[in-house]
C-alpha positions as CSV (number, residue, x, y, z in Angstrom):
1,M,-30.4,-12.2,-25.5
2,A,-31.6,-12.3,-21.4
3,F,-33.0,-9.2,-20.1
4,L,-33.9,-8.2,-16.0
5,R,-36.8,-6.8,-15.6
6,A,-38.8,-4.5,-12.9
7,S,-42.1,-3.6,-12.7
8,L,-43.3,0.4,-11.6
9,L,-45.7,-0.5,-8.6
10,F,-44.4,0.6,-4.9
11,L,-41.4,0.5,-2.5
12,F,-41.6,-0.2,1.0
13,L,-38.7,1.3,3.3
14,T,-38.7,-0.2,6.9
15,G,-35.8,0.7,9.5
16,F,-34.9,-0.6,13.3
17,V,-33.1,0.1,16.2
18,F,-31.3,-1.4,18.9
19,A,-31.4,-1.5,22.3
20,Q,-28.2,-0.7,24.7
21,E,-28.0,-1.7,28.4
22,T,-25.7,0.3,30.9
23,G,-23.1,-1.7,33.1
24,G,-23.6,-1.5,37.1
25,D,-21.7,0.2,39.7
26,K,-17.7,-0.7,40.1
27,D,-16.4,-2.2,41.9
28,K,-14.6,0.1,44.8
29,D,-10.9,-0.1,46.5
30,I,-11.5,2.3,49.7
31,S,-7.6,2.2,50.6
32,K,-5.9,5.8,49.6
33,Y,-2.4,4.7,48.9
34,W,-2.0,0.8,47.8
35,T,1.6,1.7,45.6
36,K,3.8,0.7,47.7
37,V,4.5,-2.9,47.4
38,T,4.2,-4.8,50.5
39,L,3.2,-8.3,51.4
40,D,-0.2,-9.4,52.4
41,Q,-0.4,-10.1,56.2
42,N,-3.3,-12.8,55.3
43,F,-2.1,-14.3,52.9
44,T,-2.9,-17.9,52.6
45,T,-0.9,-20.2,49.8
46,A,-3.3,-21.2,47.2
47,A,-2.7,-24.4,45.2
48,G,-0.5,-23.9,42.0
49,D,-2.4,-24.7,38.8
50,N,-0.6,-28.4,38.1
51,S,-2.2,-28.9,34.5
52,F,-0.1,-25.8,33.2
53,I,2.0,-26.1,30.3
54,Y,3.7,-22.8,28.8
55,I,3.6,-22.9,25.1
56,P,6.0,-20.4,23.6
57,A,4.5,-18.2,20.9
58,P,6.0,-18.4,17.3
59,N,9.6,-16.9,17.1
60,I,8.6,-14.9,13.8
61,N,8.1,-11.2,13.0
62,R,5.0,-10.3,12.8
63,F,4.0,-7.4,10.4
64,A,0.8,-4.9,9.9
65,R,0.5,-1.8,7.8
66,V,-0.3,1.1,9.6
67,S,-0.6,5.0,8.9
68,G,2.8,6.5,7.3
69,A,4.5,3.1,7.5
70,E,4.8,-0.6,7.8
71,A,5.6,-1.7,11.7
72,T,7.7,-4.8,12.2
73,L,6.6,-6.5,15.4
74,Y,9.2,-8.5,16.5
75,P,8.8,-11.6,18.8
76,N,8.2,-10.7,22.7
77,F,11.2,-11.5,25.0
78,R,12.1,-11.2,28.8
79,P,15.3,-8.8,29.1
80,F,16.1,-10.8,33.0
81,P,14.0,-14.1,32.5
82,T,13.8,-16.3,35.7
83,T,11.5,-19.1,37.4
84,N,12.2,-17.9,41.0
85,S,11.6,-14.0,41.2
86,T,8.5,-11.8,40.1
87,Q,8.3,-8.7,38.0
88,S,5.4,-6.9,38.2
89,E,4.6,-3.0,37.4
90,L,7.5,-1.9,34.7
91,S,9.3,1.3,33.9
92,I,11.1,1.9,30.7
93,D,13.3,4.6,29.2
94,V,15.8,5.1,26.3
95,H,18.5,7.1,25.6
96,P,17.7,11.2,24.1
97,S,20.8,10.2,21.6
98,N,21.1,6.5,21.5
99,M,18.3,3.7,21.2
100,D,21.0,0.9,21.9
101,I,20.7,2.5,25.5
102,L,17.7,1.0,27.6
103,L,16.5,1.4,31.0
104,L,14.1,-0.9,32.6
105,T,12.5,-1.0,36.1
106,A,10.0,-3.7,37.8
107,N,8.8,-3.9,41.3
108,S,10.8,-7.6,42.1
109,T,10.5,-9.8,44.3
110,S,11.4,-14.0,45.4
111,W,9.2,-16.6,44.3
112,S,9.0,-20.1,46.0
113,G,6.6,-21.6,43.2
114,S,3.6,-20.5,44.8
115,T,3.6,-17.3,46.5
116,V,6.3,-14.3,47.5
117,G,8.9,-14.6,49.6
118,T,11.4,-11.7,50.1
119,L,10.9,-7.6,49.1
120,Y,13.5,-7.0,46.7
121,G,12.0,-3.9,45.2
122,T,13.1,-1.8,41.9
123,G,15.1,-5.0,39.7
124,T,17.0,-3.3,37.6
125,Y,17.8,-4.2,33.8
126,L,19.7,-2.5,31.0
127,T,21.3,-2.9,27.5
128,T,24.0,-0.8,25.8
129,N,23.9,-2.6,22.2
130,G,19.9,-2.7,21.6
131,G,19.3,-5.8,23.0
132,T,22.0,-7.9,21.6
133,N,23.0,-8.7,25.2
134,W,20.9,-7.7,28.6
135,Q,22.4,-7.5,32.7
136,G,20.4,-6.6,35.2
137,W,19.3,-7.7,38.7
138,D,16.4,-8.3,40.4
139,D,17.8,-7.7,44.0
140,P,19.0,-4.5,42.9
141,P,22.7,-3.4,43.5
142,Y,22.2,-0.3,45.3
143,G,20.3,-1.6,47.9
144,R,16.4,-2.7,48.4
145,N,13.8,-0.7,48.9
146,S,9.9,-0.4,48.8
147,G,9.8,-0.6,45.2
148,D,7.4,2.1,42.7
149,P,10.3,2.0,39.9
150,V,10.4,4.7,38.1
151,S,13.7,4.6,34.8
152,V,14.9,7.8,33.5
153,I,17.9,8.6,31.1
154,A,19.5,12.1,30.6
155,P,20.8,13.7,28.2
156,N,23.9,13.3,29.8
157,G,24.2,9.6,29.8
158,Y,23.0,9.4,33.6
159,M,20.9,6.6,34.3
160,H,18.2,7.1,37.5
161,V,16.0,4.8,38.8
162,G,13.4,6.3,41.3
163,Y,11.5,4.2,44.2
164,I,10.0,4.4,47.5
165,H,12.8,4.5,50.4
166,N,12.0,1.9,53.0
167,N,11.6,4.6,55.6
168,G,8.7,5.7,53.7
169,G,10.3,8.7,51.9
170,Q,11.6,9.0,48.6
171,G,14.6,7.2,47.5
172,V,17.1,7.8,43.8
173,A,19.8,5.5,42.8
174,S,22.1,6.8,39.8
175,S,25.0,5.8,37.6
176,S,27.2,7.6,35.0
177,N,28.6,4.5,33.4
178,N,25.6,2.8,32.2
179,G,24.9,0.9,35.5
180,V,28.5,-0.2,36.7
181,N,28.4,1.7,39.4
182,W,25.3,3.3,41.6
183,T,24.8,6.2,44.3
184,T,22.0,7.2,45.8
185,S,20.0,10.3,47.6
186,Q,16.9,10.9,49.5
187,A,14.8,13.3,47.6
188,G,11.7,13.1,49.6
189,A,12.9,13.0,53.8
190,A,11.0,10.0,56.0
191,P,8.1,11.0,57.4
192,A,7.8,11.4,61.3
193,S,5.6,8.6,61.5
194,S,5.9,5.1,60.1
195,A,2.2,5.4,59.2
196,D,2.6,8.0,56.7
197,L,4.3,7.5,53.0
198,L,5.2,9.6,50.6
199,D,3.4,7.3,47.4
200,K,2.7,7.0,44.3
201,N,6.2,9.0,43.4
202,H,6.9,9.9,39.2
203,M,10.3,11.1,38.0
204,T,11.6,13.0,34.8
205,T,14.0,15.1,33.1
206,D,14.8,17.7,31.1
207,K,15.7,15.9,27.6
208,V,16.1,18.7,25.4
209,A,19.6,19.6,25.0
210,G,19.5,23.3,24.7
211,S,17.5,23.7,27.8
212,P,18.4,25.9,30.4
213,Y,17.3,23.2,32.5
214,A,19.0,20.5,30.4
215,N,19.4,17.3,32.6
216,R,17.7,18.2,35.6
217,L,15.5,15.5,37.6
218,Y,12.2,16.2,38.5
219,N,10.4,14.0,41.1
220,A,7.0,13.8,42.6
221,W,4.6,11.9,44.6
222,T,1.5,12.3,46.5
223,A,2.4,13.3,50.4
224,F,0.1,11.3,53.1
225,L,1.7,13.1,55.7
226,T,-0.9,13.2,58.7
227,G,-1.1,17.1,59.9
228,S,1.2,18.5,57.6
229,P,-0.3,21.6,55.2
230,D,0.9,19.4,52.3
231,E,-1.3,16.1,53.6
232,N,-3.0,14.5,50.8
233,E,-1.4,16.9,48.0
234,I,1.3,16.6,45.2
235,Q,4.9,17.5,45.5
236,V,7.8,18.3,43.4
237,V,11.1,18.4,43.6
238,Y,13.9,18.7,41.8
239,S,17.8,18.0,41.4
240,S,20.6,20.1,39.2
241,N,23.3,18.0,40.2
242,N,22.2,14.4,38.7
243,G,20.6,13.6,41.9
244,T,23.4,14.3,44.0
245,S,21.3,16.4,46.1
246,W,17.4,18.0,46.0
247,S,15.3,21.1,46.5
248,A,12.4,21.7,49.5
249,P,9.4,20.4,48.4
250,K,6.5,22.2,46.6
251,N,3.1,21.7,46.8
252,V,1.5,21.8,43.3
253,S,-1.9,20.6,43.8
254,G,-3.1,22.1,47.2
255,N,-5.6,25.3,45.1
256,L,-7.2,22.9,43.8
257,N,-8.8,21.8,47.6
258,A,-9.3,18.4,46.6
259,G,-12.6,16.6,48.6
260,S,-10.1,13.9,49.5
261,H,-6.5,13.8,47.6
262,C,-5.0,13.9,44.6
263,Q,-2.4,11.0,43.5
264,G,-0.9,9.5,40.7
265,V,1.0,12.3,39.4
266,N,3.1,12.0,36.5
267,L,5.9,14.7,35.2
268,A,7.1,15.6,31.4
269,T,9.0,18.3,30.3
270,G,8.4,20.5,27.2
271,P,10.8,21.9,24.7
272,N,11.7,25.4,26.4
273,G,12.4,23.8,30.1
274,E,8.8,23.5,31.0
275,V,7.5,20.9,33.2
276,Y,4.3,19.7,34.2
277,A,2.5,17.5,36.2
278,A,-0.8,15.9,36.0
279,F,-2.7,13.7,38.4
280,A,-6.1,12.2,39.7
281,V,-8.5,14.2,41.8
282,Y,-10.4,12.5,44.6
283,D,-13.3,14.8,45.6
284,N,-16.2,12.1,46.8
285,W,-14.2,9.6,48.4
286,A,-16.0,10.5,51.7
287,A,-19.3,9.8,50.0
288,G,-18.1,6.6,49.0
289,Q,-17.7,7.3,45.6
290,Y,-14.0,5.9,45.0
291,G,-14.0,6.7,41.2
292,E,-11.4,9.5,39.8
293,D,-13.5,12.9,39.6
294,A,-11.0,15.0,37.5
295,I,-7.4,15.2,36.1
296,G,-5.1,17.9,37.3
297,F,-2.4,19.8,35.9
298,A,0.5,21.7,37.3
299,K,3.4,23.9,35.4
300,S,6.4,25.3,36.0
301,T,8.4,27.4,33.5
302,D,11.5,28.5,35.8
303,G,13.0,25.0,36.3
304,G,10.7,23.7,39.1
305,V,11.2,26.8,41.4
306,T,8.1,28.5,41.3
307,W,4.6,26.6,40.2
308,A,1.2,28.3,38.6
309,P,-1.8,27.7,40.5
310,A,-3.2,24.0,39.7
311,T,-6.0,23.8,36.8
312,K,-8.4,20.5,36.2
313,A,-7.5,20.1,32.6
314,Y,-10.5,17.7,33.1
315,T,-13.7,17.4,35.1
316,A,-16.6,14.3,35.3
317,L,-17.8,12.9,38.6
318,N,-16.7,9.3,39.2
319,F,-15.3,9.2,35.5
320,G,-12.8,7.0,36.9
321,I,-12.3,3.1,37.0
322,R,-10.6,2.9,40.6
323,G,-11.5,-0.3,42.1
324,N,-11.1,-4.1,40.9
325,L,-11.3,-5.9,37.8
326,K,-11.8,-9.2,36.2
327,P,-13.2,-12.3,38.1
328,T,-10.0,-12.1,40.0
329,S,-10.5,-8.5,41.3
330,I,-7.1,-7.4,40.2
331,R,-6.9,-3.6,41.4
332,V,-6.8,-0.4,39.1
333,S,-6.8,3.0,38.9
334,S,-7.3,6.0,36.7
335,F,-4.1,7.8,36.9
336,P,-2.9,9.8,34.1
337,S,0.0,9.4,31.5
338,M,1.5,12.5,29.5
339,A,3.6,13.0,27.1
340,V,4.6,16.3,25.3
341,D,5.9,16.8,22.1
342,R,9.5,18.4,21.4
343,T,10.2,18.0,18.4
344,N,10.4,20.5,15.9
345,G,7.4,19.8,13.6
346,P,4.0,20.6,14.1
347,G,2.6,19.5,17.0
348,R,5.9,21.4,18.6
349,G,5.0,21.9,22.6
350,N,1.5,20.0,22.3
351,I,1.0,18.2,25.5
352,Y,-0.9,14.6,25.4
353,I,-2.5,12.6,28.5
354,V,-4.0,9.5,29.0
355,W,-6.1,7.4,31.1
356,P,-8.7,4.8,31.8
357,Q,-12.3,5.7,31.8
358,K,-16.2,4.4,32.3
359,G,-19.2,5.2,32.0
360,V,-18.6,8.6,30.6
361,A,-18.5,9.7,27.0
362,P,-16.6,8.8,25.0
363,A,-15.5,5.9,27.1
364,G,-18.2,3.0,26.7
365,S,-20.2,0.9,30.0
366,D,-16.8,-1.1,30.1
367,P,-13.3,0.7,30.7
368,D,-11.6,2.3,27.5
369,I,-8.6,5.2,27.3
370,V,-9.2,8.6,26.4
371,M,-6.7,11.0,25.7
372,I,-7.0,14.7,25.5
373,K,-4.6,17.8,24.4
374,S,-3.7,21.2,24.9
375,T,-1.6,22.9,22.2
376,D,-1.5,26.4,24.4
377,G,0.8,24.8,27.8
378,G,-2.4,23.9,29.6
379,T,-4.0,26.9,29.3
380,T,-7.4,25.1,27.9
381,W,-7.6,21.5,26.7
382,S,-9.5,19.4,24.1
383,A,-12.7,17.0,24.7
384,P,-11.2,13.0,25.2
385,V,-11.2,10.9,22.1
386,R,-11.1,7.4,22.7
387,V,-7.6,5.4,22.1
388,N,-8.6,2.1,21.8
389,N,-10.8,1.3,18.4
390,D,-12.7,-2.0,19.7
391,P,-16.8,-1.4,19.6
392,I,-17.7,0.4,22.2
393,N,-20.1,-1.4,25.2
394,N,-18.3,-4.5,24.2
395,A,-17.9,-5.8,27.7
396,R,-13.9,-6.0,26.9
397,D,-11.6,-4.0,29.3
398,Q,-8.9,-1.7,28.5
399,Y,-6.8,-0.3,31.2
400,Y,-3.3,1.1,32.6
401,P,-2.2,3.1,30.0
402,W,1.0,4.5,29.5
403,M,2.3,7.2,27.0
404,T,4.8,8.4,25.0
405,I,6.2,10.2,21.8
406,D,9.1,9.4,19.6
407,Q,11.0,12.6,19.7
408,T,12.3,12.1,16.4
409,T,8.8,11.3,14.7
410,G,6.5,13.1,16.7
411,A,4.0,10.3,16.7
412,L,2.2,9.0,19.8
413,Y,2.0,6.1,20.9
414,S,0.4,4.3,24.6
415,V,0.0,1.1,25.6
416,W,-2.1,-0.7,27.6
417,Y,-3.9,-4.3,28.7
418,D,-6.4,-4.6,26.2
419,S,-9.1,-8.1,26.3
420,R,-10.7,-7.6,23.1
421,D,-9.8,-10.6,21.7
422,M,-10.2,-13.0,24.3
423,S,-12.9,-13.8,27.3
424,N,-13.1,-10.8,29.5
425,D,-11.2,-13.1,32.2
426,S,-8.5,-13.0,30.1
427,A,-6.0,-10.0,28.3
428,T,-3.1,-9.6,26.1
429,V,-1.5,-5.9,25.3
430,Y,-2.0,-3.0,22.5
431,V,-0.3,-0.4,21.3
432,G,-1.9,2.7,20.3
433,R,-0.4,5.0,17.5
434,S,-1.3,8.5,16.2
435,I,0.5,10.8,13.9
436,D,-2.3,13.4,13.4
437,M,-1.4,14.5,16.7
438,G,-3.8,12.2,18.7
439,T,-6.6,13.2,16.1
440,T,-7.3,9.7,15.3
441,W,-5.6,6.5,16.8
442,E,-4.8,3.1,15.4
443,N,-4.1,0.0,17.4
444,I,-2.0,-3.0,17.1
445,R,-1.8,-5.7,19.3
446,I,2.1,-6.1,20.2
447,S,1.6,-8.7,22.6
448,D,2.2,-12.5,21.1
449,S,0.6,-14.0,23.7
450,K,-2.7,-13.9,25.8
451,F,-2.9,-14.7,29.6
452,K,-5.8,-14.2,32.8
453,P,-4.9,-11.6,35.3
454,K,-4.8,-12.3,38.3
455,P,-3.2,-10.9,41.8
456,I,0.3,-12.0,42.8
457,S,0.4,-14.9,45.6
458,G,1.9,-13.0,48.9
459,L,1.2,-9.4,47.7
460,A,-1.1,-6.4,49.3
461,G,-5.0,-7.6,47.8
462,G,-5.5,-7.2,44.1
463,Y,-2.0,-6.1,42.9
464,Q,-0.6,-7.8,39.4
465,G,1.0,-4.1,39.1
466,D,0.0,-1.2,39.0
467,Y,1.1,0.6,35.6
468,I,3.4,-0.7,32.4
469,G,5.5,1.5,29.9
470,I,6.7,2.2,26.8
471,A,9.5,4.2,24.8
472,A,10.5,5.6,21.4
473,K,12.8,6.6,19.3
474,D,14.1,6.7,15.9
475,N,10.6,4.9,14.5
476,N,11.0,2.1,17.2
477,I,8.9,1.5,20.2
478,W,9.5,-0.7,22.8
479,A,6.5,-1.6,25.7
480,Y,7.5,-3.3,29.0
481,W,4.5,-5.4,30.4
482,A,3.9,-7.6,33.0
483,E,2.1,-11.1,32.3
484,D,2.5,-15.0,33.8
485,R,2.7,-16.5,30.2
486,T,5.6,-18.5,32.0
487,G,3.4,-19.7,35.1
488,V,5.2,-16.7,37.0
489,Y,4.8,-12.7,36.4
490,Q,7.7,-11.8,34.3
491,G,8.4,-8.5,32.8
492,W,7.9,-8.6,29.0
493,V,9.1,-6.6,26.0
494,G,7.3,-6.0,22.6
495,K,9.3,-4.0,20.1
496,A,7.9,-2.9,17.0
497,S,9.9,-0.8,14.2
498,F,7.9,1.6,11.4
499,G,9.5,2.4,8.3
500,P,8.9,4.6,5.7
501,N,5.3,5.5,4.5
502,I,5.5,3.8,0.8
503,M,2.5,5.3,-1.3
504,H,2.2,3.2,-4.4
505,T,-0.6,2.7,-7.0
506,A,-0.5,-0.9,-7.8
507,L,0.8,-2.3,-11.8
508,G,-2.0,-3.2,-13.4
509,N,-2.5,-5.9,-16.2
510,T,-0.7,-4.2,-19.9
511,E,-1.1,-5.7,-23.6
512,N,2.0,-4.2,-23.4
513,L,5.2,-7.1,-23.9
514,N,8.3,-5.0,-24.5
515,G,8.0,-2.7,-21.7
516,P,9.4,-0.8,-19.6
517,Y,6.4,-0.9,-17.0
518,V,7.4,2.4,-14.6
519,V,7.1,1.6,-11.0
520,N,6.6,5.3,-9.2
521,A,6.0,5.8,-5.1
522,T,5.4,8.9,-2.7
523,I,7.7,7.9,-0.1
524,E,7.2,9.8,3.1
525,T,9.8,9.4,6.1
526,A,10.9,11.9,9.1
527,I,14.2,10.4,9.1
528,P,16.2,10.7,5.9
529,L,16.2,7.8,3.5
530,A,19.4,6.0,3.9
531,T,21.9,6.4,0.3
532,N,20.4,3.9,-2.0
533,G,18.0,3.2,0.3
534,V,14.8,2.9,-2.0
535,K,14.2,-0.1,-4.3
536,V,12.1,-2.0,-7.1
537,Y,12.8,-5.9,-5.7
538,W,11.3,-7.8,-9.1
539,G,11.0,-11.2,-10.9
540,R,9.1,-13.0,-14.0
541,G,7.0,-16.4,-12.8
542,T,4.0,-17.5,-11.7
543,S,5.0,-18.4,-8.6
544,G,6.1,-15.0,-7.0
545,E,9.7,-15.1,-8.1
546,I,11.8,-12.3,-7.0
547,T,15.5,-12.5,-9.2
548,D,16.7,-8.9,-9.3
549,S,16.3,-5.1,-8.1
550,L,16.7,-2.1,-9.0
551,V,17.3,1.6,-7.3
552,M,14.9,4.0,-7.5
553,T,15.7,7.5,-8.5
554,N,14.2,10.4,-7.1
555,T,12.3,12.7,-9.5
556,S,11.5,15.5,-7.0
557,G,10.3,15.8,-3.2
558,N,8.9,12.8,-1.9
559,N,8.6,11.1,-5.7
560,W,10.7,7.8,-6.8
561,T,10.3,5.9,-9.6
562,A,12.3,3.1,-11.6
563,S,11.6,0.8,-14.8
564,I,11.1,-3.0,-14.7
565,P,12.1,-4.1,-18.4
566,G,10.0,-6.5,-20.3
567,N,11.5,-9.4,-22.1
568,G,9.1,-9.4,-25.3
569,Q,7.0,-12.5,-24.3
570,P,3.7,-13.1,-22.5
571,A,5.0,-12.8,-18.7
572,T,3.4,-12.4,-14.8
573,Y,5.5,-10.0,-13.0
574,N,6.2,-9.9,-9.5
575,Y,7.2,-7.3,-7.5
576,Y,7.8,-5.0,-4.0
577,I,8.7,-1.7,-3.0
578,Y,11.5,-1.4,-0.2
579,A,12.6,1.6,1.9
580,M,15.1,2.0,4.6
581,D,16.0,5.2,6.3
582,N,19.3,5.4,7.9
583,T,18.6,4.6,10.9
584,G,17.7,1.3,9.9
585,G,14.0,1.7,9.8
586,Y,12.5,0.0,6.9
587,S,8.9,-0.8,5.4
588,T,7.8,-2.6,2.0
589,F,5.0,-2.2,-0.2
590,P,2.9,-4.4,0.4
591,A,3.6,-5.1,3.8
592,G,4.7,-8.3,4.9
593,A,7.2,-8.8,1.7
594,P,8.9,-10.5,0.3
595,N,6.3,-12.8,1.7
596,N,3.9,-10.4,0.0
597,K,4.4,-9.2,-3.3
598,L,2.7,-7.4,-6.6
599,S,1.9,-9.0,-9.1
600,F,0.6,-8.2,-13.1
601,V,0.5,-9.8,-16.7
602,A,1.7,-8.6,-19.5
603,A,0.0,-11.1,-22.3
604,T,-2.8,-10.3,-25.1
605,D,-6.0,-10.0,-22.9
606,T,-8.8,-12.3,-23.7
607,E,-10.3,-12.5,-20.5
608,A,-13.8,-10.9,-20.4
609,P,-15.1,-8.4,-17.5
610,V,-17.6,-9.9,-14.7
611,V,-20.3,-8.3,-13.6
612,T,-21.6,-8.6,-10.1
613,H,-25.4,-6.8,-9.5
614,A,-28.3,-7.1,-7.4
615,V,-32.0,-6.8,-9.8
616,L,-33.7,-4.3,-8.8
617,G,-36.9,-4.8,-7.8
618,D,-40.1,-3.2,-8.2
619,Q,-39.9,0.6,-8.2
620,Y,-42.1,3.2,-6.8
621,R,-43.0,5.9,-9.5
622,E,-42.4,8.8,-6.8
623,T,-39.1,7.7,-6.5
624,W,-37.8,7.5,-10.3
625,P,-35.0,7.6,-11.9
626,A,-34.1,4.4,-9.9
627,T,-30.4,4.1,-9.7
628,V,-28.6,0.5,-11.0
629,N,-25.4,-0.2,-9.1
630,A,-22.8,-2.6,-10.3
631,T,-19.2,-4.5,-9.0
632,I,-17.2,-5.6,-12.3
633,T,-13.7,-6.2,-12.2
634,D,-11.7,-7.2,-15.0
635,N,-8.0,-8.4,-15.6
636,I,-6.8,-5.5,-17.3
637,G,-8.9,-2.6,-17.0
638,I,-12.3,-1.3,-17.6
639,D,-12.6,0.9,-20.4
640,S,-16.4,1.8,-20.1
641,A,-19.7,0.0,-19.1
642,Y,-23.2,1.2,-19.4
643,V,-26.8,-0.2,-19.6
644,V,-29.3,-0.6,-22.3
645,Y,-32.9,-1.3,-21.4
646,K,-36.1,-0.8,-23.4
647,I,-40.1,-0.3,-21.7
648,N,-42.2,-3.7,-22.2
649,T,-41.2,-5.6,-25.3
650,S,-41.4,-3.8,-27.8
651,G,-40.1,-0.6,-26.3
652,T,-37.0,1.0,-28.6
653,M,-33.8,0.4,-26.9
654,R,-32.1,2.8,-25.2
655,K,-28.6,3.1,-23.2
656,F,-27.1,5.1,-20.2
657,Y,-23.5,4.7,-18.8
658,L,-22.0,4.0,-15.4
659,T,-19.6,6.2,-13.5
660,A,-16.7,4.6,-11.6
661,G,-16.4,5.3,-8.3
662,G,-14.0,4.0,-5.7
663,G,-12.7,0.4,-6.4
664,N,-14.6,-1.8,-8.7
665,A,-18.4,0.2,-7.9
666,F,-20.0,1.5,-10.8
667,S,-23.4,3.3,-10.8
668,G,-25.8,5.5,-13.1
669,Q,-29.7,6.4,-13.7
670,F,-32.3,5.7,-16.0
671,N,-32.5,8.0,-18.5
672,V,-36.1,8.1,-19.3
673,D,-38.7,10.0,-17.0
674,T,-42.2,9.0,-15.8
675,T,-43.9,10.6,-18.4
676,L,-42.9,7.7,-21.2
677,I,-43.7,5.3,-18.0
678,A,-47.3,4.2,-17.3
679,L,-48.1,2.4,-14.2
680,G,-47.8,-1.2,-14.7
681,D,-45.3,-1.4,-17.5
682,T,-42.4,-3.4,-17.0
683,L,-38.8,-2.3,-18.2
684,Y,-35.8,-5.0,-19.3
685,Y,-32.2,-4.2,-19.0
686,R,-28.6,-5.3,-19.2
687,V,-25.6,-4.0,-17.6
688,V,-22.9,-4.3,-20.1
689,A,-18.9,-3.8,-19.3
690,V,-16.2,-3.2,-22.0
691,D,-12.6,-3.9,-21.1
692,A,-9.9,-2.1,-21.8
693,G,-7.6,-4.2,-23.7
694,A,-6.9,-4.1,-27.5
695,A,-10.2,-6.2,-28.6
696,H,-12.4,-4.3,-25.9
697,T,-13.7,-7.7,-24.8
698,M,-16.7,-7.6,-23.4
699,G,-18.8,-9.4,-20.1
700,Y,-22.6,-8.9,-19.1
701,H,-25.3,-9.1,-16.6
702,P,-27.2,-11.5,-17.0
703,S,-24.7,-13.1,-19.3
704,S,-25.1,-13.5,-23.0
705,T,-26.7,-16.5,-22.6
706,G,-28.6,-16.1,-20.1
């Protein structure tokens, strides 16, 4: 019989720390308003990359297990693919009661193959059958404009598109018949001077059918109006007649007395008719600090007629990333994106705001996405949490986030450009998901490709688009971003669906040949499950065969059960659980079934447990008793595990049991004290495991023959 040994001597412990470097200063952008899509008057055509070859990503679904569901990630697609136009700066919305209807908009231009030609304005694209078919226009049917698109679908079915009017004011196009016909209105009057502009607009609508302000439109922008009392401030207007006419503008940021200006407004409505505005505040522009210094917040509870004095939801000097990123110097900012929970769940009324941040905790030395929330209507705010979960200070950029909430489930989603998976001159697109009201976030790569961000040739300096979008409904999300994987910037959509959450402890091997083998599961879902929508798919065979299915029975609450029959013969059984809600959202356990599945063997057990253990070194008397840690695996399960030992070769054999921890971990301490051990004694020990089979087969470390 072989034993391990340890001598009672001493043990040295050592430790070490890591040094951390901080990044340098940001590159700066000193232009206050740059969201209007414009031609670069100093542009010189750059040579194209003649070696570029577009290789499409595989046209397959991808799967990811996430908290509360399985994510099905569908192949990325272009709703309106072209080779002679660019699409950038994206906005997307979903009909609040019909997820088959989606409205997408983008800044669009003509494209010669090497440079931009004509500025179209807000390209508009839509589907009314869940994406089976798309229609759209790069050159908008309601007239060309200066871009900055916003997509809005109201509860009454009206589609609205916000944009900068060619006269420098704010325009809105509206359709009551899914884009067949459009009317236009001027939400913000044209500035008196052509040098002025109503810039960086956003628009939303009250989407709660029972709200006193249902279908009311809200539009906002920064008023770069020289000499006006509202110069450099956020103005908000509303329309109570589907965009036909608009109220006079309200200055909602003036009381903050920004050192320079407020910009990047984002609007959202609450569950009881509230409307909120969030925006970036620039206090130190004149001092040459161009990063954002605060997130401003304003609130109205009477449909936008009056507004409470604005407050600062977050303040940190120069926390923002406004300036340029990447070797190609694309322009970026820390404009906020906001979402409000209008569900009847525990998060009802919560307000969430995200933005990119750098150099101020919880962000690291490179741009990270952070979020704050308010549970009291914006009176108080949480400390920021980091949304992206890649290693901090890893010299990888995350930027241009957008946020939404699935108003069916209460799940939060944010989308952003992300460089974690490649060198920092490149990017892909990630989605963050939180089902605990923003406390924790998991990240999913929604893009199935990557690209190298760069300015669009012929447009304003550094411009590749200034925001992207995301919409969510009924456990489905649609992320919408711009990239040039085909050689020209186009709008791409990544759709994902999140099915019910299946919790199940996998069946282990058994010596019971006759069955039944009871499959129990707990299934949580915010949307009712479909009739007969919960099943166990199963089969027998060593090659993963699935040949039959059983409808699971609801025993109580979220608990479901089904029994796989045995056949009295040794066999390998394969199975997976499937659950579908009544909107078609589904998930499987394990993720990716039927390609992935669970298996167990019904047969007489003859396999011994496998014991893995790191041998103890010499011990220091003052830290005795020592702990024995072991990893023990077996095809059928462990009945017990213990350690036998003796002090010196002639000592009495002793024994202590190991306690099961998480997974396959076992541990226990020697049960002899130092009064029975002298310095220089040698302790011999062995780890023993007994399996749960009828024969109680035993495994050892070291082995019985060692």
